[in-house]
N, C-alpha and C positions, 0 to 999 in steps of 0.2 A: 754577233748574236745568232745562234743556230735556229733552224726552223721550229724545233720543239719549244724553245723558249718563246719565240714569237707567237706560236699558237696558244701556249699557255696564257700569255698576257691577253690575247684576244678573248679567250674563254673567261678569264677573271673579269675583264672589262664588261663583257656581256652580262655576267651574273650580277655584277654591281649595278648595271643599268636597269636590269629587270627588278632587282630589289628596291631600287629607288622609286619605282612606280607603285609599290604597295602602299596603301593608305589605311591603316587600322583605325577603327572607329573609336571615338572617345566622347562621352557625354558628360556635360557639367551638371552640377546641382541646379544652378540657374544663373542667368546673366542679369545685370542691373537693368538693361534696356532691351527692347525687342522691336523688330520691324514686321508689320503685317501688310500684305498686299491684297487687293481685290482680284478675285479670280476673273480671268478673261471670260466675257459673256455672262457675268453674274447679274447683269441687269434684267435677265429673263430667268424664270424659275428653271430648276434642273441642276443647279450647282450644289445643292444641299448634300451633305453638311459642310462642304469645303468651299463656301462662297468667299470666305476670308482665308487666306493662306499665310501661316497656319491658323486654323480656326481657334485653337487654344494655345496661349502662351503663358509662361511662368517667369516672373521677374522678381527682383528683390525690393524691399521697402525703399521708397524714395525713387524708384526707377520709373521710366516713362516708356510709352509704346508709340511708335511712329506708324501711321497708316498711310501707305503710298498707293496712289491710284494710278495703276498702269493699264486700267481697262479703257474701253472706248466710250464709256458713259460716266456721268457724274455720280458720286455716291456721298453718303455721310457715314461717320462713325459716331454713334450716339450711345452712351451708357444707358442701360435699361433693357427692356424686352418689348417686343411688339404688343404683347398682351397688356402689360402694365404701363407702357410709355416710358419716356425718358426719366432717368433717376436724378439727373442734374450733376453727376460727377464730372462728365465731360460731354461736349457736343461740338463736332467739327463744323457744323453747317455743311453746305455743299462743297465737296472737294472735287475740283475739275480734273480733267484728264491730264496726267503728267505732274499733278501737284501732290502735296502731302500735308498731313496734320499730325502734330505730336501732342499727346495728352499731358496734363500737368503731372507733377510728381505724385505717385499714388501711395496710399497707406495700405497696411496689410488687409487682405480680404479677397473676395471673389467678385468680379465685376462682369456680368453679362453685358453684351452690347449688340447693336443691330444697325442696319441701314434704314433710315426713316423713309427713303424713297423706294427701297426694295426690301420690304420687311421679312422676306424669306432668308435674307442674309443675316446670320447670327453668329456670334463668337463669344469667347470667354477669356478674360484676363485674370490670372491668379497671381496675387502678390504675397510672397512669403517672407517671414522674418528669418534672419540668420539664426541657426540653432546654436545654442551654447550649453555646455555642461556645467551645472552648478549644484550638484547633488552630493557634496561631501568632500572630505579632505583628499581622497585618492584621485577624484576627478580633477580637483584643483591642481594637485601636483602634476597630473598628467598634462593638463593644459599648460602649466608652467614649462614643462619639459618641451612641449610642442613649440612654444614661443622661443625657447632656447635654440631648438633646431632651426626655426625660421630665421633667427638672428645670424646663425652660422651660415645659412644658405644665402642670406642677404649679402654677406661679405664676399661670396664666391660666385654669385650668379653672373653668367656671361650669356652672350647671344646663343651659344651652343646649348644652353639649358632651356631655350624657348623652341619647342618642336611645333612645326606647322604641317599638318597632313591635309592634302587637298585631293578630293575625288577626281581622277583623271577621266578623259573620254567624254566630256560633256558636249552636248549638241545644242544647236540653237533652240531656244524656247525652254531649255532645262535649267533647273536651279542646282547649284553646286554646294555640297557639304564641305565645311572646313573645320577641322579639329585643331584646337590649340592646347598644348600641354606645357606648363611652366613649372619648373622644380620648386616646390615649396607649397605653403598653404596661405589662404587669405591673400590671393594675388589679385592685382588690379591691372587692367591693360586696355588699350584701344586697338581696334582692328579695322583695316581698310583693304578692300579688294577691288581691283580694276580689271577691265577687259576691253581691249581695243580703245583705250583712252577714256572709257566711261566707268564711273564708280558703280559697282554692283553690290557693294556691302560697305557700310560705314557705321560702326558702333563704338561709342565712347563710354568710359567709366564702367567697363565690364568687371564684375567681381565674382571670383570663384573661390569657395572654401577649400576645394580639393586641388586647385591648380589646373583644372581641366575645363575646357569650354568647347561647345559645339555651335557653329554658326551656319546659316544658309543664305546664299546670295539671292539676288533677284534673278529673273530669267535672263539667260544670255541672248544677246541680239544676233550672235553668229556662233558657229562651231568654234570650240577651243582648238587651236592649231599651233604649229611651230611658229607661224607668223603672228598669231593672235593668242598668246598664252594668257593665263590668269595670273596676275601678280598680286601677292598678298604681303602686307606689312603689319606686323604686330609691334606695338610700342608699349613697353613695360612702364606702368605708372606707380609701382611700389607695392610693398607688403603692408597689409593693415586692413582693418574693418572700416567700411565707409562711415564717415563722420569723425574718424580719428586721424591722427597724423600718420602719413605713409612713410615708410623707410625703404632703403634699398637703392639700387642704381636706376633711379627714375629717368626715363628717356631712352633707355636701352632698347634698341630695335632689332628685329629679326625679319628676314625676307624669305619668301618661297615663291615658286613658280610652278604652274601645272600646264601640261600640254596633253594632247590626246593619249589615251591609254596605250601603253606599249608603243611609244612614238616611233616615227620613221627612223630616227638615228639609232635607237636601241635595236630595232628590228634589223637594220642593216648590219650592225655589229654582230648580232647573233648569227646571221646568215654567213658572214665572213668567217666567224669562229668555227661554225660547223664545217664549212668548206675546208678550212685549214686542218681540222682534226682528220677529216677523211683523207686529205692529201698526205699528211704525215703518216697516217696508219698504213696507207698503201705503199709508201716509200719504205717504211720500216719492214714490212713483210718481204719486200723484194730484196732488201739488204741482207736479210737473214737466210735467204734461200741458198742452199749449198751449190757451189759451182760444179758443173759436170765436166 
């Protein structure tokens, strides 16, 4: 293999490595469940309006919200407002440090909530019904065609059809955005992310009409690195609307891993590739010089 061929392969490898670090954003209509955390230091005023992170979440009918207390003080998650008091939809009582509380399955509507111990901490849960077209023959036919396409996709769905994009370069204390795209509509899946042996994201029964979902992990305990990558597993749970029978290759999994942005291996490959190009170019110029 000559030097030109070797250099070309280095360049191609570098380009592919760089391309793999790109993570295009994709946002879902909504997920069935969500996780909310208490902002660090929220036991004292000044965190408003983001004392709960995220302060506003949108889920589907029948979904639940998990409140995880990673702060250094105990909190509550209580449906209602500081002005009107508890509404009675849910009340976590005191959630101690490192503990969590999950609401009951929620019906469609908007649910403001607050912390009874620290009333400046407020948030909002929005529960939306899945939209359906039922306004005439044309819409019905189109919906039938969509289901036909979905059945075709069901027969051919493979792990390659489950795309996982993870934002690289996360540091300790930061949360990481993870985008999931699955070919088809009305997809259902579970997602789990770990870092250093700890679970930083775990959501089950996620439903997306469009096949796209966006998820955010809890704060990292350490920098993401070659030795401590973020590992993500998505498990497909079938095509279908929640409450109905799911179809497709249920249990199909796809895995992805994120390391620091433009990781050390990719950087090394690029440096070697550039050096090879310079060396080959210099040698080529010398070889074409006329002899005296």
